TORZA-42570 format. One record per atom (N, C-alpha, C): x, y, z; residue in three letters; atom name; chain; residue number from 1. Coordinates in nm, 3 decimals, always signed. Atoms other than C-alpha are relative to their C-alpha. Layout:
((X; Y; Z); 'ALA'; 'CA'; 'A'; NUM),
...
//
This chain:
((-0.047; +0.128; +0.048); 'UNK'; 'N'; 'A'; 1),
((-0.912; +2.337; +3.548); 'UNK'; 'CA'; 'A'; 1),
((+0.151; +0.006; -0.012); 'UNK'; 'C'; 'A'; 1),
((-0.146; +0.005; +0.005); 'UNK'; 'N'; 'A'; 2),
((-0.549; +2.238; +3.586); 'UNK'; 'CA'; 'A'; 2),
((+0.046; -0.052; -0.136); 'UNK'; 'C'; 'A'; 2),
((-0.062; +0.046; +0.124); 'UNK'; 'N'; 'A'; 3),
((-0.334; +2.200; +3.278); 'UNK'; 'CA'; 'A'; 3),
((+0.099; -0.111; +0.035); 'UNK'; 'C'; 'A'; 3),
((-0.094; +0.107; -0.029); 'UNK'; 'N'; 'A'; 4),
((-0.150; +1.867; +3.273); 'UNK'; 'CA'; 'A'; 4),
((+0.143; +0.043; -0.035); 'UNK'; 'C'; 'A'; 4),
((-0.141; -0.030; +0.025); 'UNK'; 'N'; 'A'; 5),
((+0.226; +1.902; +3.296); 'UNK'; 'CA'; 'A'; 5),
((+0.082; -0.126; +0.019); 'UNK'; 'C'; 'A'; 5),
((-0.091; +0.114; -0.016); 'UNK'; 'N'; 'A'; 6),
((+0.515; +1.661; +3.269); 'UNK'; 'CA'; 'A'; 6),
((+0.084; +0.023; +0.124); 'UNK'; 'C'; 'A'; 6),
((-0.090; -0.005; -0.114); 'UNK'; 'N'; 'A'; 7),
((+0.721; +1.582; +3.573); 'UNK'; 'CA'; 'A'; 7),
((+0.139; +0.034; -0.053); 'UNK'; 'C'; 'A'; 7),
((-0.130; -0.039; +0.053); 'UNK'; 'N'; 'A'; 8),
((+1.050; +1.768; +3.509); 'UNK'; 'CA'; 'A'; 8),
((+0.108; -0.105; +0.019); 'UNK'; 'C'; 'A'; 8),
((-0.098; +0.105; -0.023); 'UNK'; 'N'; 'A'; 9),
((+1.247; +1.477; +3.652); 'UNK'; 'CA'; 'A'; 9),
((-0.022; -0.124; -0.086); 'UNK'; 'C'; 'A'; 9),
((+0.035; +0.117; +0.081); 'UNK'; 'N'; 'A'; 10),
((+1.081; +1.235; +3.412); 'UNK'; 'CA'; 'A'; 10),
((-0.037; +0.046; -0.141); 'UNK'; 'C'; 'A'; 10),
((+0.027; -0.060; +0.130); 'UNK'; 'N'; 'A'; 11),
((+1.102; +1.423; +3.084); 'UNK'; 'CA'; 'A'; 11),
((-0.019; -0.106; -0.108); 'UNK'; 'C'; 'A'; 11),
((+0.030; +0.087; +0.114); 'UNK'; 'N'; 'A'; 12),
((+0.945; +1.245; +2.787); 'UNK'; 'CA'; 'A'; 12),
((-0.004; -0.148; +0.036); 'UNK'; 'C'; 'A'; 12),
((+0.012; +0.140; -0.039); 'UNK'; 'N'; 'A'; 13),
((+0.870; +0.927; +2.972); 'UNK'; 'CA'; 'A'; 13),
((+0.135; -0.059; +0.035); 'UNK'; 'C'; 'A'; 13),
((-0.124; +0.070; -0.035); 'UNK'; 'N'; 'A'; 14),
((+1.152; +0.677; +2.998); 'UNK'; 'CA'; 'A'; 14),
((+0.112; +0.025; -0.099); 'UNK'; 'C'; 'A'; 14),
((-0.101; -0.020; +0.105); 'UNK'; 'N'; 'A'; 15),
((+1.340; +0.801; +2.689); 'UNK'; 'CA'; 'A'; 15),
((+0.112; +0.090; +0.049); 'UNK'; 'C'; 'A'; 15),
((-0.114; -0.083; -0.037); 'UNK'; 'N'; 'A'; 16),
((+1.688; +0.922; +2.776); 'UNK'; 'CA'; 'A'; 16),
((+0.048; +0.074; -0.125); 'UNK'; 'C'; 'A'; 16),
((-0.044; -0.079; +0.116); 'UNK'; 'N'; 'A'; 17),
((+1.863; +1.176; +2.552); 'UNK'; 'CA'; 'A'; 17),
((+0.063; -0.083; -0.111); 'UNK'; 'C'; 'A'; 17),
((-0.060; +0.085; +0.103); 'UNK'; 'N'; 'A'; 18),
((+2.058; +0.904; +2.371); 'UNK'; 'CA'; 'A'; 18),
((-0.104; -0.069; -0.086); 'UNK'; 'C'; 'A'; 18),
((+0.108; +0.067; +0.072); 'UNK'; 'N'; 'A'; 19),
((+1.740; +0.720; +2.277); 'UNK'; 'CA'; 'A'; 19),
((-0.072; +0.101; -0.089); 'UNK'; 'C'; 'A'; 19),
((+0.066; -0.105; +0.078); 'UNK'; 'N'; 'A'; 20),
((+1.578; +1.044; +2.162); 'UNK'; 'CA'; 'A'; 20),
((+0.085; +0.035; -0.122); 'UNK'; 'C'; 'A'; 20),
((-0.089; -0.029; +0.112); 'UNK'; 'N'; 'A'; 21),
((+1.883; +1.121; +1.947); 'UNK'; 'CA'; 'A'; 21),
((-0.003; -0.111; -0.105); 'UNK'; 'C'; 'A'; 21),
((+0.006; +0.113; +0.094); 'UNK'; 'N'; 'A'; 22),
((+1.871; +0.772; +1.793); 'UNK'; 'CA'; 'A'; 22),
((-0.127; +0.004; -0.084); 'UNK'; 'C'; 'A'; 22),
((+0.126; -0.008; +0.074); 'UNK'; 'N'; 'A'; 23),
((+1.504; +0.811; +1.701); 'UNK'; 'CA'; 'A'; 23),
((+0.000; +0.118; -0.096); 'UNK'; 'C'; 'A'; 23),
((-0.007; -0.117; +0.089); 'UNK'; 'N'; 'A'; 24),
((+1.566; +1.159; +1.559); 'UNK'; 'CA'; 'A'; 24),
((+0.084; -0.031; -0.123); 'UNK'; 'C'; 'A'; 24),
((-0.085; +0.037; +0.113); 'UNK'; 'N'; 'A'; 25),
((+1.846; +1.021; +1.341); 'UNK'; 'CA'; 'A'; 25),
((-0.073; -0.096; -0.094); 'UNK'; 'C'; 'A'; 25),
((+0.078; +0.094; +0.082); 'UNK'; 'N'; 'A'; 26),
((+1.622; +0.737; +1.222); 'UNK'; 'CA'; 'A'; 26),
((-0.103; +0.076; -0.084); 'UNK'; 'C'; 'A'; 26),
((+0.103; -0.073; +0.073); 'UNK'; 'N'; 'A'; 27),
((+1.339; +0.972; +1.131); 'UNK'; 'CA'; 'A'; 27),
((+0.059; +0.097; -0.102); 'UNK'; 'C'; 'A'; 27),
((-0.067; -0.085; +0.098); 'UNK'; 'N'; 'A'; 28),
((+1.582; +1.208; +0.960); 'UNK'; 'CA'; 'A'; 28),
((+0.037; -0.081; -0.123); 'UNK'; 'C'; 'A'; 28),
((-0.035; +0.086; +0.113); 'UNK'; 'N'; 'A'; 29),
((+1.706; +0.920; +0.744); 'UNK'; 'CA'; 'A'; 29),
((-0.124; -0.036; -0.082); 'UNK'; 'C'; 'A'; 29),
((+0.123; +0.039; +0.068); 'UNK'; 'N'; 'A'; 30),
((+1.348; +0.824; +0.661); 'UNK'; 'CA'; 'A'; 30),
((-0.075; +0.118; -0.060); 'UNK'; 'C'; 'A'; 30),
((+0.070; -0.118; +0.052); 'UNK'; 'N'; 'A'; 31),
((+1.246; +1.181; +0.579); 'UNK'; 'CA'; 'A'; 31),
((+0.031; +0.026; -0.148); 'UNK'; 'C'; 'A'; 31),
((-0.032; -0.013; +0.142); 'UNK'; 'N'; 'A'; 32),
((+1.411; +1.154; +0.236); 'UNK'; 'CA'; 'A'; 32),
((-0.091; -0.093; -0.079); 'UNK'; 'C'; 'A'; 32),
((+0.097; +0.077; +0.077); 'UNK'; 'N'; 'A'; 33),
((+1.149; +1.039; -0.015); 'UNK'; 'CA'; 'A'; 33),
((+0.064; -0.118; -0.072); 'UNK'; 'C'; 'A'; 33),
((-0.064; +0.109; +0.074); 'UNK'; 'N'; 'A'; 34),
((+1.390; +0.833; -0.224); 'UNK'; 'CA'; 'A'; 34),
((+0.047; -0.111; +0.093); 'UNK'; 'C'; 'A'; 34),
((-0.044; +0.103; -0.095); 'UNK'; 'N'; 'A'; 35),
((+1.541; +0.655; +0.077); 'UNK'; 'CA'; 'A'; 35),
((-0.120; -0.078; +0.054); 'UNK'; 'C'; 'A'; 35),
((+0.118; +0.069; -0.052); 'UNK'; 'N'; 'A'; 36),
((+1.194; +0.578; +0.209); 'UNK'; 'CA'; 'A'; 36),
((-0.059; -0.093; -0.105); 'UNK'; 'C'; 'A'; 36),
((+0.050; +0.088; +0.107); 'UNK'; 'N'; 'A'; 37),
((+1.080; +0.439; -0.128); 'UNK'; 'CA'; 'A'; 37),
((+0.088; -0.125; -0.013); 'UNK'; 'C'; 'A'; 37),
((-0.092; +0.114; +0.007); 'UNK'; 'N'; 'A'; 38),
((+1.391; +0.218; -0.140); 'UNK'; 'CA'; 'A'; 38),
((-0.022; -0.092; +0.119); 'UNK'; 'C'; 'A'; 38),
((+0.021; +0.081; -0.120); 'UNK'; 'N'; 'A'; 39),
((+1.334; +0.101; +0.218); 'UNK'; 'CA'; 'A'; 39),
((-0.129; -0.081; -0.011); 'UNK'; 'C'; 'A'; 39),
((+0.126; +0.072; +0.017); 'UNK'; 'N'; 'A'; 40),
((+0.973; +0.010; +0.141); 'UNK'; 'CA'; 'A'; 40),
((+0.014; -0.112; -0.103); 'UNK'; 'C'; 'A'; 40),
((-0.024; +0.105; +0.100); 'UNK'; 'N'; 'A'; 41),
((+1.088; -0.183; -0.168); 'UNK'; 'CA'; 'A'; 41),
((+0.081; -0.115; +0.060); 'UNK'; 'C'; 'A'; 41),
((-0.080; +0.103; -0.067); 'UNK'; 'N'; 'A'; 42),
((+1.350; -0.369; +0.038); 'UNK'; 'CA'; 'A'; 42),
((-0.087; -0.081; +0.094); 'UNK'; 'C'; 'A'; 42),
((+0.090; +0.070; -0.091); 'UNK'; 'N'; 'A'; 43),
((+1.084; -0.454; +0.295); 'UNK'; 'CA'; 'A'; 43),
((-0.095; -0.090; -0.077); 'UNK'; 'C'; 'A'; 43),
((+0.100; +0.075; +0.077); 'UNK'; 'N'; 'A'; 44),
((+0.833; -0.568; +0.034); 'UNK'; 'CA'; 'A'; 44),
((+0.060; -0.125; -0.064); 'UNK'; 'C'; 'A'; 44),
((-0.065; +0.112; +0.068); 'UNK'; 'N'; 'A'; 45),
((+1.079; -0.794; -0.148); 'UNK'; 'CA'; 'A'; 45),
((+0.148; -0.004; +0.035); 'UNK'; 'C'; 'A'; 45),
((-0.140; +0.004; -0.042); 'UNK'; 'N'; 'A'; 46),
((+1.400; -0.854; +0.047); 'UNK'; 'CA'; 'A'; 46),
((+0.084; -0.087; -0.093); 'UNK'; 'C'; 'A'; 46),
((-0.092; +0.080; +0.080); 'UNK'; 'N'; 'A'; 47),
((+1.703; -0.986; -0.133); 'UNK'; 'CA'; 'A'; 47),
((+0.026; +0.057; -0.138); 'UNK'; 'C'; 'A'; 47),
((-0.027; -0.061; +0.130); 'UNK'; 'N'; 'A'; 48),
((+1.696; -0.753; -0.433); 'UNK'; 'CA'; 'A'; 48),
((+0.139; +0.061; -0.001); 'UNK'; 'C'; 'A'; 48),
((-0.128; -0.069; +0.015); 'UNK'; 'N'; 'A'; 49),
((+2.022; -0.619; -0.568); 'UNK'; 'CA'; 'A'; 49),
((-0.025; +0.145; -0.040); 'UNK'; 'C'; 'A'; 49),
((+0.014; -0.143; +0.029); 'UNK'; 'N'; 'A'; 50),
((+2.088; -0.253; -0.651); 'UNK'; 'CA'; 'A'; 50),
((-0.073; +0.023; -0.132); 'UNK'; 'C'; 'A'; 50),
((+0.064; -0.018; +0.130); 'UNK'; 'N'; 'A'; 51),
((+1.983; -0.290; -1.014); 'UNK'; 'CA'; 'A'; 51),
((-0.150; -0.025; +0.009); 'UNK'; 'C'; 'A'; 51),
((+0.142; +0.030; -0.017); 'UNK'; 'N'; 'A'; 52),
((+1.651; -0.452; -0.920); 'UNK'; 'CA'; 'A'; 52),
((-0.070; +0.110; +0.079); 'UNK'; 'C'; 'A'; 52),
((+0.059; -0.107; -0.080); 'UNK'; 'N'; 'A'; 53),
((+1.586; -0.189; -0.654); 'UNK'; 'CA'; 'A'; 53),
((-0.013; +0.128; -0.082); 'UNK'; 'C'; 'A'; 53),
((+0.003; -0.121; +0.082); 'UNK'; 'N'; 'A'; 54),
((+1.673; +0.095; -0.893); 'UNK'; 'CA'; 'A'; 54),
((-0.116; -0.008; -0.100); 'UNK'; 'C'; 'A'; 54),
((+0.111; +0.018; +0.095); 'UNK'; 'N'; 'A'; 55),
((+1.430; -0.045; -1.152); 'UNK'; 'CA'; 'A'; 55),
((-0.135; +0.011; +0.071); 'UNK'; 'C'; 'A'; 55),
((+0.125; -0.001; -0.075); 'UNK'; 'N'; 'A'; 56),
((+1.161; -0.090; -0.887); 'UNK'; 'CA'; 'A'; 56),
((-0.043; +0.140; +0.040); 'UNK'; 'C'; 'A'; 56),
((+0.035; -0.134; -0.049); 'UNK'; 'N'; 'A'; 57),
((+1.178; +0.266; -0.754); 'UNK'; 'CA'; 'A'; 57),
((+0.019; +0.109; -0.104); 'UNK'; 'C'; 'A'; 57),
((-0.013; -0.098; +0.108); 'UNK'; 'N'; 'A'; 58),
((+1.259; +0.437; -1.085); 'UNK'; 'CA'; 'A'; 58),
((+0.116; +0.097; +0.019); 'UNK'; 'C'; 'A'; 58),
((-0.119; -0.083; -0.020); 'UNK'; 'N'; 'A'; 59),
((+1.604; +0.568; -0.993); 'UNK'; 'CA'; 'A'; 59),
((+0.117; -0.064; -0.074); 'UNK'; 'C'; 'A'; 59),
((-0.122; +0.058; +0.056); 'UNK'; 'N'; 'A'; 60),
((+1.951; +0.520; -1.135); 'UNK'; 'CA'; 'A'; 60),
((+0.062; -0.094; +0.103); 'UNK'; 'C'; 'A'; 60),
((-0.069; +0.092; -0.092); 'UNK'; 'N'; 'A'; 61),
((+2.162; +0.241; -0.989); 'UNK'; 'CA'; 'A'; 61),
((+0.095; +0.077; +0.090); 'UNK'; 'C'; 'A'; 61),
((-0.093; -0.080; -0.080); 'UNK'; 'N'; 'A'; 62),
((+2.414; +0.502; -0.872); 'UNK'; 'CA'; 'A'; 62),
((-0.072; +0.071; +0.114); 'UNK'; 'C'; 'A'; 62),
((+0.077; -0.070; -0.104); 'UNK'; 'N'; 'A'; 63),
((+2.152; +0.707; -0.684); 'UNK'; 'CA'; 'A'; 63),
((-0.055; -0.099; +0.103); 'UNK'; 'C'; 'A'; 63),
((+0.051; +0.103; -0.091); 'UNK'; 'N'; 'A'; 64),
((+2.003; +0.390; -0.537); 'UNK'; 'CA'; 'A'; 64),
((+0.110; -0.050; +0.092); 'UNK'; 'C'; 'A'; 64),
((-0.114; +0.046; -0.079); 'UNK'; 'N'; 'A'; 65),
((+2.344; +0.270; -0.422); 'UNK'; 'CA'; 'A'; 65),
((+0.037; +0.103; +0.107); 'UNK'; 'C'; 'A'; 65),
((-0.032; -0.108; -0.094); 'UNK'; 'N'; 'A'; 66),
((+2.412; +0.607; -0.258); 'UNK'; 'CA'; 'A'; 66),
((-0.103; +0.004; +0.114); 'UNK'; 'C'; 'A'; 66),
((+0.106; -0.001; -0.102); 'UNK'; 'N'; 'A'; 67),
((+2.076; +0.599; -0.075); 'UNK'; 'CA'; 'A'; 67),
((+0.011; -0.122; +0.091); 'UNK'; 'C'; 'A'; 67),
((-0.017; +0.121; -0.081); 'UNK'; 'N'; 'A'; 68),
((+2.133; +0.240; +0.039); 'UNK'; 'CA'; 'A'; 68),
((+0.117; +0.014; +0.097); 'UNK'; 'C'; 'A'; 68),
((-0.116; -0.021; -0.088); 'UNK'; 'N'; 'A'; 69),
((+2.473; +0.338; +0.179); 'UNK'; 'CA'; 'A'; 69),
((-0.039; +0.086; +0.119); 'UNK'; 'C'; 'A'; 69),
((+0.045; -0.087; -0.110); 'UNK'; 'N'; 'A'; 70),
((+2.309; +0.615; +0.383); 'UNK'; 'CA'; 'A'; 70),
((-0.088; -0.076; +0.098); 'UNK'; 'C'; 'A'; 70),
((+0.086; +0.081; -0.087); 'UNK'; 'N'; 'A'; 71),
((+2.051; +0.370; +0.518); 'UNK'; 'CA'; 'A'; 71),
((+0.082; -0.105; +0.076); 'UNK'; 'C'; 'A'; 71),
((-0.085; +0.103; -0.064); 'UNK'; 'N'; 'A'; 72),
((+2.317; +0.105; +0.592); 'UNK'; 'CA'; 'A'; 72),
((+0.082; +0.059; +0.114); 'UNK'; 'C'; 'A'; 72),
((-0.081; -0.065; -0.103); 'UNK'; 'N'; 'A'; 73),
((+2.537; +0.347; +0.788); 'UNK'; 'CA'; 'A'; 73),
((-0.082; +0.022; +0.126); 'UNK'; 'C'; 'A'; 73),
((+0.088; -0.023; -0.115); 'UNK'; 'N'; 'A'; 74),
((+2.239; +0.417; +1.014); 'UNK'; 'CA'; 'A'; 74),
((-0.058; -0.129; +0.056); 'UNK'; 'C'; 'A'; 74),
((+0.048; +0.128; -0.052); 'UNK'; 'N'; 'A'; 75),
((+2.172; +0.046; +1.066); 'UNK'; 'CA'; 'A'; 75),
((-0.142; -0.035; -0.039); 'UNK'; 'C'; 'A'; 75),
((+0.138; +0.021; +0.042); 'UNK'; 'N'; 'A'; 76),
((+1.842; +0.050; +0.877); 'UNK'; 'CA'; 'A'; 76),
((-0.010; -0.118; -0.096); 'UNK'; 'C'; 'A'; 76),
((-0.005; +0.114; +0.092); 'UNK'; 'N'; 'A'; 77),
((+1.934; -0.197; +0.600); 'UNK'; 'CA'; 'A'; 77),
((+0.136; -0.068; +0.013); 'UNK'; 'C'; 'A'; 77),
((-0.128; +0.073; +0.003); 'UNK'; 'N'; 'A'; 78),
((+2.204; -0.459; +0.559); 'UNK'; 'CA'; 'A'; 78),
((+0.012; -0.067; -0.136); 'UNK'; 'C'; 'A'; 78),
((-0.027; +0.067; +0.127); 'UNK'; 'N'; 'A'; 79),
((+2.366; -0.621; +0.259); 'UNK'; 'CA'; 'A'; 79),
((+0.071; -0.131; +0.026); 'UNK'; 'C'; 'A'; 79),
((-0.068; +0.129; -0.004); 'UNK'; 'N'; 'A'; 80),
((+2.465; -0.983; +0.216); 'UNK'; 'CA'; 'A'; 80),
((+0.054; -0.027; -0.140); 'UNK'; 'C'; 'A'; 80),
((-0.062; +0.031; +0.130); 'UNK'; 'N'; 'A'; 81),
((+2.704; -1.084; -0.059); 'UNK'; 'CA'; 'A'; 81),
((-0.059; -0.128; -0.057); 'UNK'; 'C'; 'A'; 81),
((+0.044; +0.116; +0.076); 'UNK'; 'N'; 'A'; 82),
((+2.576; -1.323; -0.321); 'UNK'; 'CA'; 'A'; 82),
((+0.080; +0.002; -0.130); 'UNK'; 'C'; 'A'; 82),
((-0.091; -0.010; +0.114); 'UNK'; 'N'; 'A'; 83),
((+2.862; -1.377; -0.563); 'UNK'; 'CA'; 'A'; 83),
((+0.057; +0.141; -0.007); 'UNK'; 'C'; 'A'; 83),
((-0.050; -0.137; +0.017); 'UNK'; 'N'; 'A'; 84),
((+2.949; -1.034; -0.699); 'UNK'; 'CA'; 'A'; 84),
((-0.103; +0.105; +0.040); 'UNK'; 'C'; 'A'; 84),
((+0.106; -0.093; -0.034); 'UNK'; 'N'; 'A'; 85),
((+2.621; -0.879; -0.589); 'UNK'; 'CA'; 'A'; 85),
((-0.020; +0.010; +0.151); 'UNK'; 'C'; 'A'; 85),
((+0.048; -0.014; -0.138); 'UNK'; 'N'; 'A'; 86),
((+2.486; -0.749; -0.263); 'UNK'; 'CA'; 'A'; 86),
((-0.152; -0.009; -0.004); 'UNK'; 'C'; 'A'; 86),
((+0.145; +0.015; -0.013); 'UNK'; 'N'; 'A'; 87),
((+2.135; -0.850; -0.164); 'UNK'; 'CA'; 'A'; 87),
((-0.042; +0.074; +0.126); 'UNK'; 'C'; 'A'; 87),
((+0.037; -0.092; -0.106); 'UNK'; 'N'; 'A'; 88),
((+1.956; -0.599; +0.057); 'UNK'; 'CA'; 'A'; 88),
((-0.121; -0.048; +0.078); 'UNK'; 'C'; 'A'; 88),
((+0.112; +0.035; -0.088); 'UNK'; 'N'; 'A'; 89),
((+1.726; -0.657; +0.355); 'UNK'; 'CA'; 'A'; 89),
((-0.006; +0.100; +0.115); 'UNK'; 'C'; 'A'; 89),
((+0.019; -0.085; -0.118); 'UNK'; 'N'; 'A'; 90),
((+1.590; -0.478; +0.662); 'UNK'; 'CA'; 'A'; 90),
((+0.095; -0.051; +0.109); 'UNK'; 'C'; 'A'; 90),
((-0.105; +0.036; -0.095); 'UNK'; 'N'; 'A'; 91),
((+1.854; -0.472; +0.936); 'UNK'; 'CA'; 'A'; 91),
((-0.050; -0.042; +0.138); 'UNK'; 'C'; 'A'; 91),
((+0.042; +0.031; -0.137); 'UNK'; 'N'; 'A'; 92),
((+1.643; -0.502; +1.250); 'UNK'; 'CA'; 'A'; 92),
((-0.150; -0.021; +0.010); 'UNK'; 'C'; 'A'; 92),
((+0.142; +0.021; -0.026); 'UNK'; 'N'; 'A'; 93),
((+1.312; -0.618; +1.389); 'UNK'; 'CA'; 'A'; 93),
((-0.070; +0.131; +0.033); 'UNK'; 'C'; 'A'; 93),
((+0.058; -0.131; -0.036); 'UNK'; 'N'; 'A'; 94),
((+1.256; -0.265; +1.523); 'UNK'; 'CA'; 'A'; 94),
((-0.044; +0.076; -0.126); 'UNK'; 'C'; 'A'; 94),
((+0.034; -0.068; +0.126); 'UNK'; 'N'; 'A'; 95),
((+1.264; -0.118; +1.170); 'UNK'; 'CA'; 'A'; 95),
((-0.113; -0.074; -0.070); 'UNK'; 'C'; 'A'; 95),
((+0.104; +0.081; +0.063); 'UNK'; 'N'; 'A'; 96),
((+1.054; -0.405; +1.035); 'UNK'; 'CA'; 'A'; 96),
((-0.136; +0.030; +0.064); 'UNK'; 'C'; 'A'; 96),
((+0.124; -0.030; -0.071); 'UNK'; 'N'; 'A'; 97),
((+0.789; -0.343; +1.302); 'UNK'; 'CA'; 'A'; 97),
((-0.049; +0.141; -0.031); 'UNK'; 'C'; 'A'; 97),
((+0.037; -0.138; +0.031); 'UNK'; 'N'; 'A'; 98),
((+0.793; +0.032; +1.239); 'UNK'; 'CA'; 'A'; 98),
((-0.062; +0.009; -0.139); 'UNK'; 'C'; 'A'; 98),
((+0.055; -0.002; +0.135); 'UNK'; 'N'; 'A'; 99),
((+0.732; -0.028; +0.868); 'UNK'; 'CA'; 'A'; 99),
((-0.141; -0.058; -0.004); 'UNK'; 'C'; 'A'; 99),
((+0.135; +0.055; -0.006); 'UNK'; 'N'; 'A'; 100),
((+0.431; -0.247; +0.947); 'UNK'; 'CA'; 'A'; 100),
((-0.097; +0.098; +0.064); 'UNK'; 'C'; 'A'; 100),
((+0.087; -0.096; -0.067); 'UNK'; 'N'; 'A'; 101),
((+0.294; +0.022; +1.175); 'UNK'; 'CA'; 'A'; 101),
((-0.044; +0.113; -0.093); 'UNK'; 'C'; 'A'; 101),
((+0.039; -0.105; +0.096); 'UNK'; 'N'; 'A'; 102),
((+0.290; +0.266; +0.883); 'UNK'; 'CA'; 'A'; 102),
((-0.064; -0.061; -0.125); 'UNK'; 'C'; 'A'; 102),
((+0.076; +0.063; +0.107); 'UNK'; 'N'; 'A'; 103),
((+0.120; +0.013; +0.655); 'UNK'; 'CA'; 'A'; 103),
((+0.080; -0.071; -0.108); 'UNK'; 'C'; 'A'; 103),
((-0.081; +0.071; +0.099); 'UNK'; 'N'; 'A'; 104),
((+0.410; -0.148; +0.466); 'UNK'; 'CA'; 'A'; 104),
((-0.043; -0.146; -0.007); 'UNK'; 'C'; 'A'; 104),
((+0.043; +0.138; +0.020); 'UNK'; 'N'; 'A'; 105),
((+0.327; -0.487; +0.319); 'UNK'; 'CA'; 'A'; 105),
((+0.115; -0.086; -0.051); 'UNK'; 'C'; 'A'; 105),
((-0.096; +0.097; +0.054); 'UNK'; 'N'; 'A'; 106),
((+0.515; -0.801; +0.217); 'UNK'; 'CA'; 'A'; 106),
((-0.048; -0.046; -0.137); 'UNK'; 'C'; 'A'; 106),
((+0.033; +0.062; +0.128); 'UNK'; 'N'; 'A'; 107),
((+0.526; -0.945; -0.132); 'UNK'; 'CA'; 'A'; 107),
((-0.052; -0.141; +0.028); 'UNK'; 'C'; 'A'; 107),
((+0.044; +0.140; -0.015); 'UNK'; 'N'; 'A'; 108),
((+0.332; -1.272; -0.165); 'UNK'; 'CA'; 'A'; 108),
((+0.114; -0.099; -0.027); 'UNK'; 'C'; 'A'; 108),
((-0.116; +0.086; +0.027); 'UNK'; 'N'; 'A'; 109),
((+0.665; -1.410; -0.289); 'UNK'; 'CA'; 'A'; 109),
((+0.093; -0.010; +0.119); 'UNK'; 'C'; 'A'; 109),
((-0.088; -0.002; -0.118); 'UNK'; 'N'; 'A'; 110),
((+0.828; -1.329; +0.048); 'UNK'; 'CA'; 'A'; 110),
((-0.081; +0.011; +0.129); 'UNK'; 'C'; 'A'; 110),
((+0.081; -0.012; -0.122); 'UNK'; 'N'; 'A'; 111),
((+0.570; -1.395; +0.321); 'UNK'; 'CA'; 'A'; 111),
((+0.074; -0.039; +0.127); 'UNK'; 'C'; 'A'; 111),
((-0.072; +0.053; -0.116); 'UNK'; 'N'; 'A'; 112),
((+0.832; -1.550; +0.549); 'UNK'; 'CA'; 'A'; 112),
((+0.068; +0.106; +0.084); 'UNK'; 'C'; 'A'; 112),
((-0.078; -0.097; -0.079); 'UNK'; 'N'; 'A'; 113),
((+1.000; -1.230; +0.662); 'UNK'; 'CA'; 'A'; 113),
((-0.086; +0.089; +0.083); 'UNK'; 'C'; 'A'; 113),
//
């Protein structure tokens, strides 16, 4: 019986090294438990500020802000100014879809997103 092998000229399907690096960086960002909890909270109820998120996930506002900054730099979340506050949401449809694939849900208060 022959063992299946990948065509060396077509390594890992259509994913080029840049795409693989992007996915690795995304999964590295999501491998931190606190960042993942914050991301799931942002997905469940978009538009929360840092204080609301910190209360929701049981972290300090400072730690939450630091984690959000790490997620924002990677393009995972975005912030919109609302007066003196920033309101946080998921940055892309790709991330939103990925969260649904792992079972993330929406709040009944935010079914539109």
